[in-house]
Every structure is written in structure tokens, then in C-alpha cells.
PDB file of N, CA, C and O in Angstrom, chain B, residues numbered from 101:
ATOM      1  N   MET B 101      20.863 -15.516  80.754  1.00  0.00           N
ATOM      2  CA  MET B 101      20.981 -14.157  80.250  1.00  0.00           C
ATOM      3  C   MET B 101      20.306 -14.055  78.881  1.00  0.00           C
ATOM      4  O   MET B 101      20.788 -14.620  77.899  1.00  0.00           O
ATOM      5  N   VAL B 102      19.230 -13.356  78.829  1.00  0.00           N
ATOM      6  CA  VAL B 102      18.488 -13.211  77.586  1.00  0.00           C
ATOM      7  C   VAL B 102      19.310 -12.460  76.550  1.00  0.00           C
ATOM      8  O   VAL B 102      19.389 -12.882  75.396  1.00  0.00           O
ATOM      9  N   LYS B 103      19.921 -11.355  76.950  1.00  0.00           N
ATOM     10  CA  LYS B 103      20.675 -10.550  75.989  1.00  0.00           C
ATOM     11  C   LYS B 103      21.788 -11.361  75.342  1.00  0.00           C
ATOM     12  O   LYS B 103      22.024 -11.245  74.140  1.00  0.00           O
ATOM     13  N   LYS B 104      22.467 -12.175  76.125  1.00  0.00           N
ATOM     14  CA  LYS B 104      23.545 -12.986  75.583  1.00  0.00           C
ATOM     15  C   LYS B 104      23.021 -13.939  74.508  1.00  0.00           C
ATOM     16  O   LYS B 104      23.684 -14.140  73.490  1.00  0.00           O
ATOM     17  N   LYS B 105      21.860 -14.520  74.717  1.00  0.00           N
ATOM     18  CA  LYS B 105      21.283 -15.423  73.718  1.00  0.00           C
ATOM     19  C   LYS B 105      20.983 -14.671  72.427  1.00  0.00           C
ATOM     20  O   LYS B 105      21.213 -15.194  71.337  1.00  0.00           O
ATOM     21  N   ASP B 106      20.468 -13.440  72.543  1.00  0.00           N
ATOM     22  CA  ASP B 106      20.198 -12.636  71.350  1.00  0.00           C
ATOM     23  C   ASP B 106      21.488 -12.374  70.579  1.00  0.00           C
ATOM     24  O   ASP B 106      21.523 -12.479  69.353  1.00  0.00           O
ATOM     25  N   ILE B 107      22.545 -12.032  71.308  1.00  0.00           N
ATOM     26  CA  ILE B 107      23.834 -11.772  70.659  1.00  0.00           C
ATOM     27  C   ILE B 107      24.354 -13.041  70.000  1.00  0.00           C
ATOM     28  O   ILE B 107      24.904 -12.989  68.900  1.00  0.00           O
ATOM     29  N   GLN B 108      24.184 -14.180  70.663  1.00  0.00           N
ATOM     30  CA  GLN B 108      24.616 -15.450  70.082  1.00  0.00           C
ATOM     31  C   GLN B 108      23.887 -15.725  68.770  1.00  0.00           C
ATOM     32  O   GLN B 108      24.486 -16.236  67.824  1.00  0.00           O
ATOM     33  N   GLN B 109      22.599 -15.388  68.709  1.00  0.00           N
ATOM     34  CA  GLN B 109      21.848 -15.599  67.472  1.00  0.00           C
ATOM     35  C   GLN B 109      22.354 -14.674  66.368  1.00  0.00           C
ATOM     36  O   GLN B 109      22.486 -15.098  65.219  1.00  0.00           O
ATOM     37  N   VAL B 110      22.636 -13.422  66.702  1.00  0.00           N
ATOM     38  CA  VAL B 110      23.180 -12.493  65.706  1.00  0.00           C
ATOM     39  C   VAL B 110      24.524 -13.016  65.208  1.00  0.00           C
ATOM     40  O   VAL B 110      24.799 -12.980  64.009  1.00  0.00           O
ATOM     41  N   GLU B 111      25.360 -13.499  66.120  1.00  0.00           N
ATOM     42  CA  GLU B 111      26.658 -14.061  65.739  1.00  0.00           C
ATOM     43  C   GLU B 111      26.489 -15.271  64.816  1.00  0.00           C
ATOM     44  O   GLU B 111      27.216 -15.414  63.833  1.00  0.00           O
ATOM     45  N   ALA B 112      25.538 -16.127  65.134  1.00  0.00           N
ATOM     46  CA  ALA B 112      25.296 -17.322  64.319  1.00  0.00           C
ATOM     47  C   ALA B 112      24.855 -16.941  62.907  1.00  0.00           C
ATOM     48  O   ALA B 112      25.309 -17.535  61.930  1.00  0.00           O
ATOM     49  N   VAL B 113      23.970 -15.950  62.802  1.00  0.00           N
ATOM     50  CA  VAL B 113      23.514 -15.498  61.485  1.00  0.00           C
ATOM     51  C   VAL B 113      24.680 -14.866  60.727  1.00  0.00           C
ATOM     52  O   VAL B 113      24.833 -15.088  59.526  1.00  0.00           O
ATOM     53  N   ALA B 114      25.492 -14.088  61.418  1.00  0.00           N
ATOM     54  CA  ALA B 114      26.660 -13.468  60.775  1.00  0.00           C
ATOM     55  C   ALA B 114      27.593 -14.543  60.212  1.00  0.00           C
ATOM     56  O   ALA B 114      28.105 -14.401  59.101  1.00  0.00           O
ATOM     57  N   ARG B 115      27.813 -15.616  60.975  1.00  0.00           N
ATOM     58  CA  ARG B 115      28.650 -16.723  60.476  1.00  0.00           C
ATOM     59  C   ARG B 115      27.992 -17.398  59.276  1.00  0.00           C
ATOM     60  O   ARG B 115      28.652 -17.708  58.284  1.00  0.00           O
ATOM     61  N   GLU B 116      26.687 -17.620  59.380  1.00  0.00           N
ATOM     62  CA  GLU B 116      25.958 -18.279  58.286  1.00  0.00           C
ATOM     63  C   GLU B 116      26.110 -17.514  56.980  1.00  0.00           C
ATOM     64  O   GLU B 116      26.222 -18.113  55.910  1.00  0.00           O
ATOM     65  N   PHE B 117      26.112 -16.180  57.071  1.00  0.00           N
ATOM     66  CA  PHE B 117      26.214 -15.346  55.884  1.00  0.00           C
ATOM     67  C   PHE B 117      27.657 -14.900  55.603  1.00  0.00           C
ATOM     68  O   PHE B 117      27.895 -14.006  54.791  1.00  0.00           O
ATOM     69  N   ASN B 118      28.604 -15.536  56.283  1.00  0.00           N
ATOM     70  CA  ASN B 118      30.039 -15.280  56.063  1.00  0.00           C
ATOM     71  C   ASN B 118      30.402 -13.806  56.166  1.00  0.00           C
ATOM     72  O   ASN B 118      31.161 -13.295  55.343  1.00  0.00           O
ATOM     73  N   MET B 119      29.870 -13.121  57.165  1.00  0.00           N
ATOM     74  CA  MET B 119      30.176 -11.709  57.366  1.00  0.00           C
ATOM     75  C   MET B 119      31.566 -11.554  57.971  1.00  0.00           C
ATOM     76  O   MET B 119      31.999 -12.362  58.792  1.00  0.00           O
ATOM     77  N   THR B 120      32.249 -10.504  57.549  1.00  0.00           N
ATOM     78  CA  THR B 120      33.520 -10.151  58.169  1.00  0.00           C
ATOM     79  C   THR B 120      33.224  -9.558  59.542  1.00  0.00           C
ATOM     80  O   THR B 120      32.067  -9.301  59.874  1.00  0.00           O
ATOM     81  N   GLU B 121      34.270  -9.340  60.340  1.00  0.00           N
ATOM     82  CA  GLU B 121      34.067  -8.716  61.656  1.00  0.00           C
ATOM     83  C   GLU B 121      33.440  -7.332  61.500  1.00  0.00           C
ATOM     84  O   GLU B 121      32.548  -6.958  62.262  1.00  0.00           O
ATOM     85  N   GLU B 122      33.907  -6.582  60.516  1.00  0.00           N
ATOM     86  CA  GLU B 122      33.360  -5.241  60.289  1.00  0.00           C
ATOM     87  C   GLU B 122      31.889  -5.310  59.878  1.00  0.00           C
ATOM     88  O   GLU B 122      31.065  -4.542  60.375  1.00  0.00           O
ATOM     89  N   GLU B 123      31.568  -6.224  58.976  1.00  0.00           N
ATOM     90  CA  GLU B 123      30.166  -6.391  58.565  1.00  0.00           C
ATOM     91  C   GLU B 123      29.305  -6.803  59.750  1.00  0.00           C
ATOM     92  O   GLU B 123      28.169  -6.347  59.879  1.00  0.00           O
ATOM     93  N   ARG B 124      29.836  -7.661  60.618  1.00  0.00           N
ATOM     94  CA  ARG B 124      29.080  -8.102  61.797  1.00  0.00           C
ATOM     95  C   ARG B 124      28.744  -6.908  62.689  1.00  0.00           C
ATOM     96  O   ARG B 124      27.611  -6.783  63.154  1.00  0.00           O
ATOM     97  N   ARG B 125      29.726  -6.026  62.931  1.00  0.00           N
ATOM     98  CA  ARG B 125      29.472  -4.830  63.752  1.00  0.00           C
ATOM     99  C   ARG B 125      28.445  -3.929  63.071  1.00  0.00           C
ATOM    100  O   ARG B 125      27.531  -3.419  63.718  1.00  0.00           O
ATOM    101  N   GLU B 126      28.599  -3.739  61.772  1.00  0.00           N
ATOM    102  CA  GLU B 126      27.657  -2.901  61.020  1.00  0.00           C
ATOM    103  C   GLU B 126      26.268  -3.526  61.002  1.00  0.00           C
ATOM    104  O   GLU B 126      25.266  -2.812  61.049  1.00  0.00           O
ATOM    105  N   PHE B 127      26.199  -4.845  60.933  1.00  0.00           N
ATOM    106  CA  PHE B 127      24.918  -5.550  60.970  1.00  0.00           C
ATOM    107  C   PHE B 127      24.228  -5.294  62.303  1.00  0.00           C
ATOM    108  O   PHE B 127      23.022  -5.050  62.335  1.00  0.00           O
ATOM    109  N   GLY B 128      24.969  -5.346  63.393  1.00  0.00           N
ATOM    110  CA  GLY B 128      24.403  -5.028  64.711  1.00  0.00           C
ATOM    111  C   GLY B 128      23.859  -3.616  64.761  1.00  0.00           C
ATOM    112  O   GLY B 128      22.776  -3.384  65.299  1.00  0.00           O
ATOM    113  N   ASP B 129      24.603  -2.666  64.201  1.00  0.00           N
ATOM    114  CA  ASP B 129      24.135  -1.279  64.136  1.00  0.00           C
ATOM    115  C   ASP B 129      22.862  -1.181  63.290  1.00  0.00           C
ATOM    116  O   ASP B 129      21.916  -0.474  63.638  1.00  0.00           O
ATOM    117  N   PHE B 130      22.865  -1.911  62.167  1.00  0.00           N
ATOM    118  CA  PHE B 130      21.705  -1.934  61.278  1.00  0.00           C
ATOM    119  C   PHE B 130      20.469  -2.446  62.022  1.00  0.00           C
ATOM    120  O   PHE B 130      19.383  -1.884  61.885  1.00  0.00           O
ATOM    121  N   LEU B 131      20.636  -3.507  62.804  1.00  0.00           N
ATOM    122  CA  LEU B 131      19.509  -4.058  63.559  1.00  0.00           C
ATOM    123  C   LEU B 131      18.979  -3.047  64.570  1.00  0.00           C
ATOM    124  O   LEU B 131      17.766  -2.891  64.715  1.00  0.00           O
ATOM    125  N   GLU B 132      19.881  -2.360  65.269  1.00  0.00           N
ATOM    126  CA  GLU B 132      19.456  -1.345  66.239  1.00  0.00           C
ATOM    127  C   GLU B 132      18.726  -0.196  65.552  1.00  0.00           C
ATOM    128  O   GLU B 132      17.735   0.315  66.073  1.00  0.00           O
ATOM    129  N   GLU B 133      19.218   0.211  64.379  1.00  0.00           N
ATOM    130  CA  GLU B 133      18.547   1.279  63.623  1.00  0.00           C
ATOM    131  C   GLU B 133      17.157   0.834  63.174  1.00  0.00           C
ATOM    132  O   GLU B 133      16.201   1.608  63.234  1.00  0.00           O
ATOM    133  N   GLU B 134      17.052  -0.401  62.730  1.00  0.00           N
ATOM    134  CA  GLU B 134      15.755  -0.930  62.310  1.00  0.00           C
ATOM    135  C   GLU B 134      14.758  -0.876  63.465  1.00  0.00           C
ATOM    136  O   GLU B 134      13.611  -0.469  63.284  1.00  0.00           O
ATOM    137  N   LYS B 135      15.201  -1.286  64.650  1.00  0.00           N
ATOM    138  CA  LYS B 135      14.323  -1.242  65.823  1.00  0.00           C
ATOM    139  C   LYS B 135      13.948   0.199  66.160  1.00  0.00           C
ATOM    140  O   LYS B 135      12.805   0.474  66.525  1.00  0.00           O
ATOM    141  N   ALA B 136      14.906   1.120  66.038  1.00  0.00           N
ATOM    142  CA  ALA B 136      14.672   2.525  66.400  1.00  0.00           C
ATOM    143  C   ALA B 136      13.633   3.190  65.497  1.00  0.00           C
ATOM    144  O   ALA B 136      12.901   4.072  65.945  1.00  0.00           O
ATOM    145  N   VAL B 137      13.562   2.775  64.232  1.00  0.00           N
ATOM    146  CA  VAL B 137      12.604   3.387  63.306  1.00  0.00           C
ATOM    147  C   VAL B 137      11.303   2.595  63.202  1.00  0.00           C
ATOM    148  O   VAL B 137      10.469   2.869  62.338  1.00  0.00           O
ATOM    149  N   GLY B 138      11.134   1.609  64.090  1.00  0.00           N
ATOM    150  CA  GLY B 138       9.874   0.870  64.135  1.00  0.00           C
ATOM    151  C   GLY B 138       9.829  -0.376  63.290  1.00  0.00           C
ATOM    152  O   GLY B 138       8.755  -0.941  63.086  1.00  0.00           O
ATOM    153  N   ASN B 139      10.972  -0.824  62.789  1.00  0.00           N
ATOM    154  CA  ASN B 139      11.027  -2.047  61.988  1.00  0.00           C
ATOM    155  C   ASN B 139      11.590  -3.205  62.796  1.00  0.00           C
ATOM    156  O   ASN B 139      12.350  -4.026  62.281  1.00  0.00           O
ATOM    157  N   GLY B 140      11.213  -3.261  64.057  1.00  0.00           N
ATOM    158  CA  GLY B 140      11.705  -4.315  64.941  1.00  0.00           C
ATOM    159  C   GLY B 140      11.058  -5.654  64.659  1.00  0.00           C
ATOM    160  O   GLY B 140      10.158  -5.781  63.829  1.00  0.00           O
ATOM    161  N   GLY B 141      11.542  -6.634  65.372  1.00  0.00           N
ATOM    162  CA  GLY B 141      11.044  -7.992  65.199  1.00  0.00           C
ATOM    163  C   GLY B 141       9.843  -8.282  66.074  1.00  0.00           C
ATOM    164  O   GLY B 141       9.324  -7.409  66.769  1.00  0.00           O
ATOM    165  N   THR B 142       9.423  -9.515  66.020  1.00  0.00           N
ATOM    166  CA  THR B 142       8.209  -9.943  66.726  1.00  0.00           C
ATOM    167  C   THR B 142       8.514 -10.837  67.927  1.00  0.00           C
ATOM    168  O   THR B 142       7.597 -11.381  68.541  1.00  0.00           O
ATOM    169  N   LYS B 143       9.786 -10.991  68.265  1.00  0.00           N
ATOM    170  CA  LYS B 143      10.164 -11.926  69.330  1.00  0.00           C
ATOM    171  C   LYS B 143       9.636 -11.500  70.698  1.00  0.00           C
ATOM    172  O   LYS B 143       9.257 -12.346  71.508  1.00  0.00           O
ATOM    173  N   ASN B 144       9.610 -10.192  70.958  1.00  0.00           N
ATOM    174  CA  ASN B 144       9.139  -9.696  72.254  1.00  0.00           C
ATOM    175  C   ASN B 144       8.733  -8.229  72.137  1.00  0.00           C
ATOM    176  O   ASN B 144       8.796  -7.639  71.059  1.00  0.00           O
ATOM    177  N   GLU B 145       8.320  -7.654  73.255  1.00  0.00           N
ATOM    178  CA  GLU B 145       7.843  -6.264  73.240  1.00  0.00           C
ATOM    179  C   GLU B 145       8.964  -5.267  72.970  1.00  0.00           C
ATOM    180  O   GLU B 145       8.687  -4.126  72.602  1.00  0.00           O
ATOM    181  N   ARG B 146      10.221  -5.667  73.141  1.00  0.00           N
ATOM    182  CA  ARG B 146      11.352  -4.772  72.842  1.00  0.00           C
ATOM    183  C   ARG B 146      11.634  -4.694  71.350  1.00  0.00           C
ATOM    184  O   ARG B 146      12.415  -3.853  70.905  1.00  0.00           O
ATOM    185  N   GLY B 147      11.008  -5.559  70.585  1.00  0.00           N
ATOM    186  CA  GLY B 147      11.232  -5.561  69.141  1.00  0.00           C
ATOM    187  C   GLY B 147      12.419  -6.393  68.713  1.00  0.00           C
ATOM    188  O   GLY B 147      12.944  -6.217  67.613  1.00  0.00           O
ATOM    189  N   ASP B 148      12.849  -7.307  69.584  1.00  0.00           N
ATOM    190  CA  ASP B 148      13.942  -8.193  69.203  1.00  0.00           C
ATOM    191  C   ASP B 148      13.489  -9.092  68.053  1.00  0.00           C
ATOM    192  O   ASP B 148      12.296  -9.312  67.844  1.00  0.00           O
ATOM    193  N   PHE B 149      14.465  -9.599  67.321  1.00  0.00           N
ATOM    194  CA  PHE B 149      14.181 -10.394  66.129  1.00  0.00           C
ATOM    195  C   PHE B 149      14.271 -11.883  66.421  1.00  0.00           C
ATOM    196  O   PHE B 149      15.142 -12.330  67.168  1.00  0.00           O
ATOM    197  N   SER B 150      13.356 -12.650  65.821  1.00  0.00           N
ATOM    198  CA  SER B 150      13.458 -14.108  65.877  1.00  0.00           C
ATOM    199  C   SER B 150      14.623 -14.523  64.971  1.00  0.00           C
ATOM    200  O   SER B 150      15.141 -13.709  64.207  1.00  0.00           O
ATOM    201  N   TYR B 151      15.021 -15.773  65.060  1.00  0.00           N
ATOM    202  CA  TYR B 151      16.136 -16.251  64.229  1.00  0.00           C
ATOM    203  C   TYR B 151      15.810 -16.084  62.743  1.00  0.00           C
ATOM    204  O   TYR B 151      16.655 -15.638  61.966  1.00  0.00           O
ATOM    205  N   GLN B 152      14.590 -16.440  62.352  1.00  0.00           N
ATOM    206  CA  GLN B 152      14.196 -16.286  60.943  1.00  0.00           C
ATOM    207  C   GLN B 152      14.207 -14.819  60.536  1.00  0.00           C
ATOM    208  O   GLN B 152      14.623 -14.486  59.426  1.00  0.00           O
ATOM    209  N   GLU B 153      13.756 -13.947  61.419  1.00  0.00           N
ATOM    210  CA  GLU B 153      13.774 -12.512  61.117  1.00  0.00           C
ATOM    211  C   GLU B 153      15.208 -12.004  60.986  1.00  0.00           C
ATOM    212  O   GLU B 153      15.493 -11.159  60.136  1.00  0.00           O
ATOM    213  N   LEU B 154      16.113 -12.517  61.827  1.00  0.00           N
ATOM    214  CA  LEU B 154      17.522 -12.133  61.709  1.00  0.00           C
ATOM    215  C   LEU B 154      18.092 -12.558  60.364  1.00  0.00           C
ATOM    216  O   LEU B 154      18.859 -11.819  59.747  1.00  0.00           O
ATOM    217  N   ARG B 155      17.721 -13.738  59.915  1.00  0.00           N
ATOM    218  CA  ARG B 155      18.193 -14.212  58.605  1.00  0.00           C
ATOM    219  C   ARG B 155      17.669 -13.307  57.487  1.00  0.00           C
ATOM    220  O   ARG B 155      18.394 -12.996  56.542  1.00  0.00           O
ATOM    221  N   GLN B 156      16.416 -12.890  57.599  1.00  0.00           N
ATOM    222  CA  GLN B 156      15.838 -11.988  56.604  1.00  0.00           C
ATOM    223  C   GLN B 156      16.546 -10.632  56.644  1.00  0.00           C
ATOM    224  O   GLN B 156      16.858 -10.065  55.596  1.00  0.00           O
ATOM    225  N   LYS B 157      16.799 -10.114  57.840  1.00  0.00           N
ATOM    226  CA  LYS B 157      17.493  -8.826  57.987  1.00  0.00           C
ATOM    227  C   LYS B 157      18.918  -8.915  57.443  1.00  0.00           C
ATOM    228  O   LYS B 157      19.426  -7.945  56.881  1.00  0.00           O
ATOM    229  N   ALA B 158      19.568 -10.072  57.604  1.00  0.00           N
ATOM    230  CA  ALA B 158      20.910 -10.255  57.051  1.00  0.00           C
ATOM    231  C   ALA B 158      20.874 -10.162  55.533  1.00  0.00           C
ATOM    232  O   ALA B 158      21.745  -9.542  54.923  1.00  0.00           O
ATOM    233  N   ARG B 159      19.862 -10.781  54.923  1.00  0.00           N
ATOM    234  CA  ARG B 159      19.726 -10.695  53.460  1.00  0.00           C
ATOM    235  C   ARG B 159      19.524  -9.244  53.031  1.00  0.00           C
ATOM    236  O   ARG B 159      20.127  -8.795  52.056  1.00  0.00           O
ATOM    237  N   GLU B 160      18.682  -8.510  53.753  1.00  0.00           N
ATOM    238  CA  GLU B 160      18.472  -7.083  53.456  1.00  0.00           C
ATOM    239  C   GLU B 160      19.778  -6.320  53.595  1.00  0.00           C
ATOM    240  O   GLU B 160      20.161  -5.566  52.701  1.00  0.00           O
ATOM    241  N   PHE B 161      20.457  -6.514  54.710  1.00  0.00           N
ATOM    242  CA  PHE B 161      21.704  -5.811  55.005  1.00  0.00           C
ATOM    243  C   PHE B 161      22.755  -6.053  53.936  1.00  0.00           C
ATOM    244  O   PHE B 161      23.463  -5.127  53.540  1.00  0.00           O
ATOM    245  N   LEU B 162      22.861  -7.283  53.468  1.00  0.00           N
ATOM    246  CA  LEU B 162      23.882  -7.647  52.488  1.00  0.00           C
ATOM    247  C   LEU B 162      23.430  -7.429  51.051  1.00  0.00           C
ATOM    248  O   LEU B 162      24.196  -7.680  50.120  1.00  0.00           O
ATOM    249  N   GLY B 163      22.203  -6.968  50.858  1.00  0.00           N
ATOM    250  CA  GLY B 163      21.700  -6.717  49.514  1.00  0.00           C
ATOM    251  C   GLY B 163      21.408  -7.988  48.744  1.00  0.00           C
ATOM    252  O   GLY B 163      21.561  -8.028  47.523  1.00  0.00           O
ATOM    253  N   LEU B 164      20.991  -9.018  49.442  1.00  0.00           N
ATOM    254  CA  LEU B 164      20.713 -10.308  48.797  1.00  0.00           C
ATOM    255  C   LEU B 164      19.228 -10.515  48.522  1.00  0.00           C
ATOM    256  O   LEU B 164      18.811 -11.616  48.163  1.00  0.00           O
ATOM    257  N   GLU B 165      18.435  -9.471  48.686  1.00  0.00           N
ATOM    258  CA  GLU B 165      16.994  -9.581  48.432  1.00  0.00           C
ATOM    259  C   GLU B 165      16.747  -9.830  46.957  1.00  0.00           C
ATOM    260  O   GLU B 165      17.400  -9.240  46.096  1.00  0.00           O
ATOM    261  N   LYS B 166      15.820 -10.690  46.681  1.00  0.00           N
ATOM    262  CA  LYS B 166      15.436 -10.949  45.290  1.00  0.00           C
ATOM    263  C   LYS B 166      14.554  -9.829  44.796  1.00  0.00           C
ATOM    264  O   LYS B 166      13.679  -9.349  45.517  1.00  0.00           O
ATOM    265  N   SER B 167      14.784  -9.413  43.573  1.00  0.00           N
ATOM    266  CA  SER B 167      13.943  -8.372  42.965  1.00  0.00           C
ATOM    267  C   SER B 167      12.622  -8.981  42.537  1.00  0.00           C
ATOM    268  O   SER B 167      12.574 -10.110  42.047  1.00  0.00           O
ATOM    269  N   SER B 168      11.556  -8.228  42.726  1.00  0.00           N
ATOM    270  CA  SER B 168      10.233  -8.730  42.336  1.00  0.00           C
ATOM    271  C   SER B 168       9.918  -8.330  40.920  1.00  0.00           C
ATOM    272  O   SER B 168       8.848  -8.659  40.409  1.00  0.00           O
TER     273      SER B 168
END
């Protein structure tokens, strides 16, 4: 099941970044919104995110981006 693997990766990233259950749900919504506005990942034609892209999106979501 491809979809299940994608969800497992999102769950793994959420654990890595110590997200609460609520943050995890909001992170999933954030990822779907990103895909909807054309900021999807490069994993496939659906715009799914690679593991590294998920980690980057988690940093964005949590406001952990470094200022330039």
C-alpha cells in the first residue's frame, strides 16, 4: 500500500520533531494545503513529498527555519 507508506513517513517525521497529536493532524493538513497550492514534493506526479522534503516541511510548519 503506497498511501500507508506515505502516512508512515509523515508519522516518523512527526515523532522526530516531537509533535503532539494535534500538531501531527495540523501538519497533515498543512502538507495537503501545500500540495493544493502547487508546493508539492518531487516524489511522484501526485506531488507527494520525499522523506527529506517532509523534514523540511516540518521545519517550516513548526517555524524552525533559519533566518537568512
